[in-house]
C-alpha positions in Angstrom: 78.4 132.9 85.4 79.9 135.8 83.6 83.0 133.8 82.3 84.4 136.8 81.0 84.9 138.4 84.1 87.1 135.5 85.4 90.5 136.7 86.2 92.0 134.0 88.8 91.4 130.3 89.0 92.5 128.6 92.3 93.0 124.8 92.5 92.5 123.0 95.9 94.3 119.9 94.9 95.1 118.3 91.6 93.2 115.4 90.2 90.6 114.8 87.1 87.9 115.8 89.5 89.3 119.4 89.8 90.9 120.0 86.7 88.7 118.1 84.4 87.0 121.7 83.2 90.1 123.7 83.0 90.5 123.1 79.2 87.4 124.1 78.3 87.1 127.0 80.4 90.3 128.3 79.2 89.4 128.0 75.7 85.9 129.5 76.4 87.6 132.6 78.2 90.2 132.8 75.1 87.4 132.9 72.5 85.4 135.9 74.1 88.3 137.8 75.9 92.2 139.0 76.1 92.3 138.8 79.8 95.3 138.1 81.8 94.3 134.6 83.8 96.1 133.7 87.0 96.1 130.3 88.1 97.2 129.2 91.6 97.6 125.5 92.6 99.8 122.8 94.0 102.1 120.7 91.7 101.9 120.0 89.0 99.4 122.5 87.6 102.3 124.1 85.8 103.1 120.9 83.7 99.5 120.3 82.9 98.7 123.7 81.8 102.1 123.8 80.0 101.4 120.6 78.1 98.0 121.1 76.9 98.5 124.7 76.0 101.4 123.9 73.9 99.8 120.9 72.1 96.2 120.7 71.7 94.7 123.7 73.2 96.6 126.8 72.3 95.3 130.0 73.5 95.3 133.0 70.9 94.1 135.8 73.1 94.5 135.3 76.7 98.0 135.1 78.8 98.2 132.6 81.6 100.4 133.3 84.8 100.9 130.1 87.0 101.7 130.4 90.6 102.5 126.8 92.2 102.1 126.9 95.6 104.8 124.8 97.4 104.6 125.6 101.0 102.9 127.3 103.8 104.8 130.7 103.5 103.4 131.6 100.4 102.4 135.2 100.3 98.9 136.2 100.2 97.0 136.7 97.0 95.6 140.3 96.7 92.6 140.7 94.5 90.8 143.7 93.0 89.1 145.5 96.0 91.9 144.7 98.4 90.3 141.0 98.8 93.0 138.9 100.3 93.2 135.2 99.9 95.9 133.4 102.0 96.9 129.6 100.9 97.0 127.1 103.5 99.1 124.0 102.4 98.5 120.4 103.9 101.0 117.5 103.2 103.8 119.9 102.7 106.4 117.2 103.4 104.9 114.1 101.7 104.0 115.6 98.4 105.3 113.2 95.7 107.3 115.1 93.1 109.5 113.8 90.1 112.7 115.9 89.9 113.3 114.2 86.5 110.6 116.0 84.9 111.7 119.4 84.2 109.1 121.4 82.4 111.0 124.8 81.3 113.8 124.5 78.9 116.0 127.5 79.1 118.0 126.6 76.0 114.7 127.2 73.9 113.7 130.7 75.1 111.4 133.0 72.6 111.7 136.7 73.1 108.5 138.5 74.4 107.6 139.9 71.1 107.4 136.3 69.8 110.4 136.1 67.5 112.4 133.2 67.7 116.5 133.1 68.7 118.7 132.3 66.0 119.3 128.7 65.5 116.0 127.8 67.6 113.4 125.1 65.9 111.6 125.2 63.0 108.0 124.7 61.6 106.6 127.0 64.2 104.4 128.9 61.7 101.0 127.7 63.0 102.4 126.9 66.6 101.7 129.5 69.5 105.0 131.2 70.6 105.4 131.2 74.4 107.9 132.3 76.8 108.6 130.9 80.1 110.6 131.9 83.5 110.5 131.5 86.9 111.3 134.1 89.5 110.9 134.2 93.3 107.6 136.0 94.9 107.9 137.4 98.3 110.1 134.6 100.3 110.1 132.4 97.2 107.3 130.3 97.9 105.7 130.6 94.4 106.9 129.1 91.1 105.5 131.2 88.5 105.0 130.4 84.9 103.7 133.0 82.1 102.3 131.6 79.1 101.9 134.7 76.7 99.9 134.4 73.7 100.9 136.6 71.0 98.8 135.8 68.0 95.6 137.6 68.2 92.7 136.6 66.1 89.5 138.1 65.4 86.5 137.5 67.9 83.3 136.6 65.8 80.4 137.9 67.3 77.4 135.3 67.6 77.5 131.9 69.0 79.7 129.7 67.0 81.5 127.5 65.7 84.8 126.0 65.8 86.7 129.1 66.6 87.6 127.7 69.6 89.3 124.6 68.4 89.6 125.3 64.7 92.6 127.6 64.7 94.7 124.8 65.8 94.6 123.3 62.4 98.0 122.0 62.1 98.8 120.1 65.5 102.6 119.7 64.8 104.3 118.9 68.3 104.6 121.4 70.8 107.7 123.3 71.3 106.2 125.9 73.9 109.5 125.7 76.2 109.0 122.0 77.0 111.7 120.0 77.3 111.8 116.4 75.6 111.7 113.9 78.2 111.5 110.1 78.6 108.5 109.5 80.8 108.7 105.6 80.2 112.0 104.9 81.8 113.4 101.4 81.2 111.3 98.9 79.5 110.9 95.6 81.4 111.0 92.5 79.4 107.1 92.0 79.3 106.8 95.5 77.7 109.7 94.9 75.2 108.2 91.7 74.0 104.8 93.2 73.5 106.5 95.8 71.3 108.4 93.3 69.4 104.9 91.4 68.6 102.7 94.4 68.2 105.2 97.1 66.9 103.2 99.7 69.8 104.2 99.8 73.4 101.4 100.7 75.8 102.2 104.0 77.7 104.0 102.6 80.7 105.5 105.0 83.1 108.4 104.7 85.8 106.3 106.2 88.7 107.6 107.4 91.7 106.6 106.1 95.2 103.2 107.0 95.7 102.7 109.5 98.7 100.1 111.8 100.0 99.0 114.2 97.7 99.3 117.8 98.5 96.0 119.8 99.1 95.8 123.6 99.8 93.0 125.5 101.6 92.0 129.1 101.3 91.3 131.7 103.4 89.3 134.5 101.9 89.2 137.9 103.8 87.4 141.1 102.6 88.3 144.7 103.5 86.6 146.7 105.9 83.3 147.9 105.6 83.3 151.7 106.0 81.0 153.2 108.9 78.1 155.0 108.0 78.6 158.6 107.4 76.1 160.9 109.5 75.3 164.2 107.7 73.7 165.6 110.7 76.7 165.3 112.8 78.7 167.1 109.8 76.3 169.9 109.7 76.5 170.3 113.4 80.3 170.5 113.1 79.9 173.2 110.3 81.6 171.0 107.8 80.9 172.1 104.2 79.5 169.3 101.9 81.5 168.3 98.8 85.1 167.0 99.1 85.3 167.2 102.9 82.7 164.7 103.2 84.5 162.5 100.8 87.7 162.9 102.7 86.0 162.0 106.2 84.3 158.9 104.5 87.7 157.6 103.2 89.0 157.5 106.6 90.9 160.8 106.9 90.9 163.7 109.0 90.5 167.1 108.0 91.2 170.7 109.4 88.8 173.4 109.3 89.1 176.9 111.1 92.3 175.5 113.0 89.9 172.6 114.5 90.9 168.8 113.6 87.9 166.9 112.6 88.4 163.0 112.8 86.5 160.4 110.8 85.1 158.9 113.9 83.6 162.3 114.7 81.1 162.1 112.1 81.2 158.3 111.0 80.6 155.1 113.0 83.3 152.8 113.5 84.7 150.8 110.6 83.5 147.0 110.6 86.1 144.5 110.0 85.7 142.5 106.9 84.3 138.9 107.1 86.1 135.9 106.2 85.6 132.7 104.7 87.4 129.3 104.7 87.6 126.9 101.8 88.8 123.5 103.0 89.3 120.5 100.5 91.0 117.6 102.0 92.8 114.8 100.2 92.6 112.1 102.7 91.0 111.2 106.4 94.5 111.6 107.8 94.5 115.3 106.7 91.6 116.1 109.5 94.2 116.2 112.6 96.3 118.5 110.5 93.9 121.0 109.4 92.4 121.1 112.8 95.6 121.6 114.6 96.7 124.4 112.3 93.4 126.2 112.5 93.5 126.0 116.4 96.9 126.9 116.6 96.1 130.4 114.8 92.3 130.9 115.6 93.0 134.5 115.5 93.9 134.5 111.7 91.4 131.7 110.8 88.5 132.0 112.9 88.1 135.7 113.5 85.3 137.0 111.9 84.4 134.0 109.9 81.0 134.1 108.2 81.4 130.9 105.9 83.4 127.6 106.0 82.8 126.1 102.3 83.6 122.2 102.9 84.6 120.7 99.5 86.0 117.2 101.2 83.9 114.1 100.6 81.5 112.6 102.8 84.1 110.2 104.2 86.1 113.3 105.5 83.4 115.6 106.5 81.4 112.8 108.3 84.0 111.8 110.6 83.3 112.4 114.1 86.3 114.8 114.9 85.8 116.7 111.8 82.0 117.2 112.6 82.8 118.0 116.2 85.0 120.8 115.6 83.7 122.7 112.5 79.8 122.5 113.5 80.7 123.6 117.3 82.2 126.8 115.9 80.0 129.6 117.0 78.4 132.1 114.4 79.7 130.2 111.5 77.8 128.9 108.6 79.2 125.3 107.5 78.3 124.9 103.8 78.7 121.4 102.3 79.7 122.0 98.7 80.8 118.2 97.6 77.4 116.5 96.9 78.6 113.4 94.9 77.2 111.1 97.6 73.6 112.5 96.7 71.1 111.6 93.5 70.8 114.6 91.2 67.9 117.0 92.3 68.5 119.6 89.9 69.9 119.6 86.2 72.5 122.2 85.5 71.9 122.2 81.8 68.1 123.8 81.8 67.5 124.1 78.1 68.9 120.8 76.9 67.2 119.2 79.6 63.7 120.9 78.8 64.1 119.6 75.4 64.9 116.2 76.4 61.9 116.2 78.7 59.6 117.5 76.0 61.1 115.0 73.6 60.8 111.8 75.9 57.2 112.4 76.4 56.8 111.7 72.7 59.5 109.1 72.2 60.5 107.8 76.0 62.2 104.6 74.6 64.6 107.0 72.2 65.1 110.1 74.2 66.3 108.9 77.6 66.3 111.0 80.7 67.6 110.7 84.5 65.4 109.0 87.2 66.3 109.6 90.8 68.0 106.4 92.0 70.7 105.4 94.5 72.8 108.0 95.9 76.0 108.3 93.9 79.0 107.3 96.6 81.7 109.6 96.7 84.7 108.2 94.5 87.2 107.3 97.5 84.5 104.9 98.9 84.0 103.0 96.2 87.9 101.8 96.7 87.0 100.1 100.0 88.1 96.5 99.9 85.7 93.9 99.7 87.0 92.3 102.8 86.6 95.5 104.7 82.9 95.6 103.4 82.1 92.0 104.8 83.9 93.0 108.0 81.1 95.7 108.5 78.2 93.7 107.4 79.5 91.0 110.1 79.3 93.8 112.5 75.7 94.8 111.6 74.7 91.3 112.0 76.2 91.1 115.4 74.4 94.4 116.4 71.1 93.4 115.0 70.9 96.3 112.5 68.9 95.3 109.3 70.9 94.1 106.4 70.1 95.2 102.5 71.5 93.0 99.8 69.8 94.8 97.4 71.8 97.5 95.1 69.2 100.1 95.8 69.7 100.0 99.3 73.5 100.3 99.3 73.0 103.7 101.2 71.2 102.0 104.0 74.0 99.8 104.2 76.5 102.5 105.1 74.2 104.0 107.3 73.9 100.9 109.3 77.7 100.7 109.2 77.7 104.3 110.5 75.3 103.1 113.5 78.1 100.3 114.5 80.6 102.9 114.5 78.8 105.2 116.7 77.5 102.5 118.8 81.4 101.2 119.1 82.4 104.9 119.7 79.8 105.5 122.5 81.5 102.6 124.6 85.0 104.3 124.9 85.8 106.6 127.5 84.6 110.2 127.6 82.0 109.3 124.5 79.3 110.9 126.3 81.1 114.1 126.7 82.0 114.3 123.1 78.2 113.6 121.9 77.1 116.5 124.1 78.4 118.9 121.4 75.7 117.7 119.4 72.9 118.4 121.7 72.4 121.6 119.2 70.7 121.3 115.9 74.1 121.8 114.1 74.3 120.5 110.5 76.2 121.4 107.2 74.0 123.6 105.0 73.6 122.5 101.5 72.5 124.5 98.6 71.9 123.8 94.9 74.0 125.0 92.1 74.1 128.8 91.4 73.5 129.7 94.8 75.2 133.3 95.5 77.2 134.1 98.5 77.5 137.5 99.2 80.6 138.3 101.3 81.1 142.1 101.4 80.1 145.0 102.2 79.1 143.8 105.9 75.2 144.9 105.6 74.8 143.1 102.3 76.3 139.5 103.6 73.6 137.4 102.3 72.9 133.8 100.9 70.9 134.9 97.5 68.8 132.1 96.3 67.1 133.9 93.6 68.9 132.2 90.8 69.6 128.8 92.4 68.7 125.9 90.4 65.8 123.8 91.8 64.0 121.8 89.3 65.6 118.1 88.2 63.4 118.6 84.8 63.0 122.2 84.1 60.6 123.5 81.5 61.6 126.5 79.9 58.8 126.1 77.2 55.5 127.6 77.3 53.2 124.9 78.6 50.0 126.2 77.2 51.8 126.5 73.8 52.9 123.0 73.6 49.7 121.7 74.7 48.1 123.7 71.7 50.5 122.4 69.4 50.1 118.9 70.3 46.1 119.4 70.0 46.4 121.0 66.7 48.8 118.2 65.5 46.9 115.1 66.9 47.0 112.4 64.2 51.0 113.4 64.2 51.3 112.6 68.0 49.1 109.4 67.4 51.8 108.1 65.3 54.3 108.4 68.3 51.7 106.5 70.4 51.3 103.9 67.9 55.3 103.3 67.7 55.7 103.5 71.5 53.4 100.4 71.5 55.3 98.4 69.1 58.8 99.5 70.8 57.5 98.1 73.8 57.0 94.8 72.3 60.3 94.8 69.8 62.8 97.1 71.5 66.2 95.7 72.1 69.0 97.8 74.1 71.6 95.7 72.3 73.0 96.7 69.6 72.1 100.4 69.9 73.6 104.0 69.5 74.0 106.5 72.5 74.2 110.0 71.0 75.7 111.9 74.3 76.5 115.1 72.7 75.5 116.2 69.0 77.0 120.0 68.8 80.4 121.4 67.9 82.8 123.4 69.1 81.5 124.2 72.6 78.6 123.3 74.5 75.3 125.3 73.8 72.1 125.8 75.4 70.6 122.4 73.6 73.7 120.3 72.3 76.8 119.3 74.1 80.0 118.6 72.4 80.5 115.3 70.5 80.0 112.0 71.8 78.8 108.6 71.0 78.7 105.0 72.2 77.8 102.2 70.1 76.8 99.6 72.7 77.3 96.2 70.5 76.7 93.8 73.5 75.9 94.1 76.9 79.7 93.8 77.9 81.0 95.3 74.6 80.6 99.0 73.7 82.7 101.3 71.5 83.1 105.3 71.9 83.4 107.3 69.1 84.5 110.7 70.3 84.2 111.8 73.8 84.2 115.7 74.4 83.9 117.3 77.9 80.8 116.7 79.8 80.0 113.4 78.0 80.4 111.1 81.1 77.5 113.4 82.7 75.7 113.0 79.5 75.8 109.0 79.8 74.8 109.1 83.5 71.7 111.1 82.7 70.8 108.5 80.0 71.4 105.6 82.3 68.4 103.9 83.9 70.2 103.6 87.5 73.6 104.1 89.1 74.2 100.3 88.4 73.4 100.7 84.6 75.8 103.7 84.4 78.5 101.8 85.9 78.4 98.9 83.7 77.9 101.0 80.9 81.4 102.6 81.6 82.5 98.8 82.3 81.4 97.8 79.0 83.6 100.0 77.0 86.4 98.1 75.5 87.4 100.6 72.6 87.7 104.6 72.6 88.4 106.3 69.3 89.3 110.0 69.2 89.2 111.3 65.6 91.4 114.2 66.0 92.9 116.6 68.6 90.1 119.1 69.0 89.3 119.4 72.7 85.8 119.2 71.9 86.3 115.6 70.7 88.4 114.2 73.7 88.4 116.4 76.6 85.9 114.2 78.4 87.9 111.1 77.9 90.3 111.4 80.6 87.8 111.7 83.5 86.2 108.5 81.9 89.3 106.5 82.4 89.7 107.9 85.9 86.0 106.9 86.8 86.8 103.7 85.3 89.7 103.2 87.4 87.8 104.1 90.6 84.9 102.0 89.8 86.5 99.0 88.5 90.3 99.0 89.7 91.1 95.5 88.6 89.8 96.0 85.1 92.4 96.5 82.4 92.2 99.9 80.3 90.2 99.8 77.1 92.1 99.8 73.7 92.5 103.8 73.0 93.0 105.2 69.4 94.2 108.8 69.6 96.1 111.2 67.4 99.7 111.4 67.9 99.3 114.8 68.8 97.8 114.2 72.4 100.8 111.9 73.2 102.2 114.1 75.8 99.1 115.0 77.5 98.2 111.1 77.7 101.9 110.5 79.0 101.2 112.9 81.6 97.7 111.9 82.8 99.0 108.4 82.9 101.7 109.1 85.1 99.9 111.7 87.4 96.4 109.6 87.9 96.5 106.2 86.4 98.0 103.2 87.9 98.2 101.0 84.9 99.7 101.2 81.9 97.3 102.6 79.0 96.4 100.2 75.9 97.1 102.9 73.2 97.7 103.3 69.6 98.1 106.3 67.9 96.0 106.8 64.6 97.6 106.1 61.1 96.1 104.7 58.0 96.5 101.0 57.7 96.9 100.6 61.3 97.4 97.1 62.5 94.6 96.8 65.2 93.8 93.0 65.0 96.6 92.0 67.3 94.9 94.2 70.1 91.6 93.1 69.9 90.6 89.6 71.1 89.4 87.4 68.5 86.2 86.2 70.3 85.4 89.8 70.1 84.8 89.3 66.0 85.2 93.1 65.5 87.0 94.7 62.7 88.1 98.4 62.6 89.5 100.4 59.7 90.8 103.9 60.1 91.0 106.3 57.6 92.0 109.9 57.0 89.7 112.7 56.4 89.8 116.1 55.2 89.5 118.3 58.5 93.0 119.2 60.3 96.3 117.2 60.5 95.8 114.0 62.0 91.9 113.6 61.6 90.5 110.2 61.2 87.1 108.5 60.4 86.5 104.8 61.3 84.3 101.7 59.9 83.5 99.2 62.3 82.2 95.8 61.3 80.7 93.2 63.4 78.0 90.6 62.8 75.8 92.4 65.3 75.9 95.8 63.9 76.6 95.0 60.4 79.0 97.8 59.1 79.0 101.1 60.8 80.9 104.3 59.5 81.7 107.6 61.5 83.3 110.4 59.3 84.0 112.7 62.3 84.5 116.3 61.4 85.3 116.4 57.5 84.8 118.2 54.3 83.4 115.7 51.7 86.2 113.5 50.9 87.1 110.2 48.8 87.8 108.2 51.9 84.5 108.5 53.5 82.9 107.6 49.8 85.2 104.5 49.8 84.8 103.2 53.3 81.2 104.0 53.8 80.0 102.3 50.3 76.9 100.3 51.1 77.3 100.3 54.8 74.5 100.0 56.9 74.9 103.2 58.9 76.8 106.1 58.2 77.0 108.8 60.9 78.3 111.9 59.1 78.6 115.6 60.5 76.7 118.1 59.0 77.9 121.3 60.8 76.4 124.1 58.3 73.2 124.8 56.8 73.6 125.0 53.1 73.8 128.9 52.9 77.1 128.8 55.0 78.9 126.3 52.5 81.6 129.2 52.2 82.1 129.0 56.1 82.1 125.1 55.8 84.7 125.0 53.6 86.8 127.3 55.2 86.5 125.3 58.4 86.8 122.1 56.8 83.4 120.7 57.5 80.3 119.8 55.6 76.6 121.1 55.1 73.6 118.9 55.4 73.2 118.9 51.6 76.6 117.5 50.9 76.2 115.0 53.8 73.0 113.9 51.9 74.8 113.8 49.0 77.4 111.6 50.2 74.9 108.9 51.5 73.1 109.0 48.1 76.7 108.1 46.3 77.6 105.5 48.8 73.9 104.2 49.0 74.1 103.5 52.7 71.1 102.1 54.5 70.7 104.6 57.2 72.1 108.1 57.6 72.6 109.8 60.9 73.6 113.6 61.0 75.5 115.1 63.8 77.8 117.6 64.9 75.6 120.7 64.2 76.8 124.0 64.8 75.4 125.4 68.2 73.4 128.3 66.2 70.8 125.3 65.4 68.7 124.1 68.2 66.8 121.8 66.1 69.1 121.0 63.1 70.3 122.9 60.0 68.0 123.8 57.6 68.1 122.1 53.7 67.8 125.2 51.9 68.4 123.8 48.3 65.8 122.7 46.2 66.0 119.1 46.7 65.7 116.5 43.8 63.8 113.2 44.1 66.7 111.3 44.8 67.7 113.7 48.0 63.9 113.4 49.4 64.6 109.6 48.9 67.6 109.8 51.0 65.8 111.9 53.6 63.5 109.1 54.4 66.4 107.4 55.5 67.8 110.0 57.5 67.7 110.7 61.2 68.6 114.0 63.0 70.3 113.3 66.1 69.8 114.9 69.6 71.3 114.7 72.7 70.5 111.8 74.9 69.1 110.0 72.3 69.1 106.2 72.0 69.0 104.3 68.5 68.3 100.5 69.0 69.3 99.0 65.7 66.7 96.6 65.2 64.4 99.7 64.8 66.9 101.9 63.0 64.9 101.6 59.6 61.7 102.7 61.2 62.9 105.9 63.0 63.6 108.0 60.1 59.9 108.7 59.3 59.2 109.7 62.8 62.2 112.1 63.1 60.6 113.9 60.1 57.4 114.5 62.1 59.4 115.4 65.2 61.2 118.4 63.4 58.0 119.5 62.2 56.6 119.9 65.8 59.9 121.4 66.8 59.5 123.8 64.2 56.4 125.0 65.4 57.9 125.0 69.0 60.9 127.1 68.5 
């Protein structure tokens, strides 16, 4: 995708699945362009964008305009090239809104030039000024908010590093036209007691009655394709070449020698533009609504339709009426876009998975990779009640369908249930008539990521798969080169084989570290953004930052879908070190997924910066059913009362030298000893103090030693500085992470190293994505990572 070309973003519905990547996308666009980005979608897209752009994800270059589509009378969206997008709203009368939550505060206006009005709020020196207004568009069906970004910043060439986030250094509370509101409502007795006991109240929101979520489908209509111009016809009519040809091609008539010549005299008839429908329903109940709406106006919705893109989950598109209606449409290609019920057949991260594939061949128990497993069921199907499942199994037994109780055959159970449903439906009146529709070989078409659907002009309409991803384990490296390198370094490779044999005998999954992402700022070709999990016991783990895409990284490392879900279930504590989005943007989908998989499970204890409070409040209100168990980071934070005594874990938070509200953490437990995570920081006394003689120090090493000035400017550490701290505190093992995205392997240690530095190098592990570090082998691993870096030096 060419991200810099993005001008419009359309949402079909609002949930963590659809908006999860929006923060990262906008920050990336903001880092490379000064575009005007227009966002279309249902409520509360305005509130969502308003809160995160005014707190932790400030845009410096782009301007965001938001159109909230509230009813079916919304005017069409006309794009460049006369492409028209018509929104189609469902659940128009049932959508839940909260009138008490007013986003725009007219009493705090900011002039367009960014100057504050007299008497307005102070301390906005490092805040982004923004202005907001609402106006009627067309018949008043759009609510529009404009977020203007006045402060420009220099766009650095190259790949790096924290420009995407580091310009938000002081995260004081946002005043971007957001009205201060109390989302908590009245506290109940239980909440009040908890507040008096611990001094901190979990987020608890007075939520309106839950109703159907509003969803929007989109009709995309391309302009006409001009008919072919026939030069020979023009010559027969004695039309001079040049401007007259151009006029006729554009569809206008000309007059020559008092004779009117029309376009149809020399051109074929124009071909009507083709249409595409994008359908994404929230509930099974919406099926009748969408079919009725389309059937009542087939001329608008179905005439000249080339593609229908189905984004809905399998529960919806596999319903009999849905399939009967859409698959019976003639000359229409039905594209299934939601493949969440399928195991992975491609990896979207080609470079990182290629590297992981290579590393896993050398150290398969350290570098974990995905193994195709039981299909991932759509999230809504996971919410079925146990008694419903029991009833389905009883029906299967009665109809003599085979029953599979093994987890790996859950998909077969579902298929068997479908057979039961079909068998029951066939006994209903006219059942055979309905089935006749499927006599033809009609199915939804499915394509892999990066398939390109060409919609215009008519003669070029095509499904282009040239760039489509096709490999689960891609290999971008030169195979012959790898083979030669391994042969030339046979003795080094032999040491890995010996280690692997030892691992097979002594490997212990718990306790261990999972390094999900080891890069900084934004995802790159080889490293995702920050994410670490400390697995203390099978049912107890701690998250140390969770950037965007971390949940996918965890899934890739998991042995199976069951192992993946158990890993999510085991998370009891989540620590977010600071408010830069590369350290927390993945947290929210993790919480949502955890709620879907384990609806009766309490939320983990979440330690986050106060800057994220409004965003966390909003997420709680919109997407979570239970109060979040949250504490806002501060020094000497009392955490003991929020942790079960039997967990036998001790947490210490300490301030570090990065941005405002930046913290590191020390974890002490009998199973792991003492573990210190520095997070993003310059070398500082608090890191030295809390990591003194610790068992494991995880320290950032963003830059190599030649970029010390940049490290100081952006408040990060170099690799030499991290090694020096490790030497000072006498930690047993040092793990380096958070590397600049300019380093596919790791930053180089360029300064002449002392004997002491060389000694600590023998206790140092360079982290990679998808890496598992079992603590019972952690003292042996540094020597193998030294060998590994030597091999990678020859490979890259």
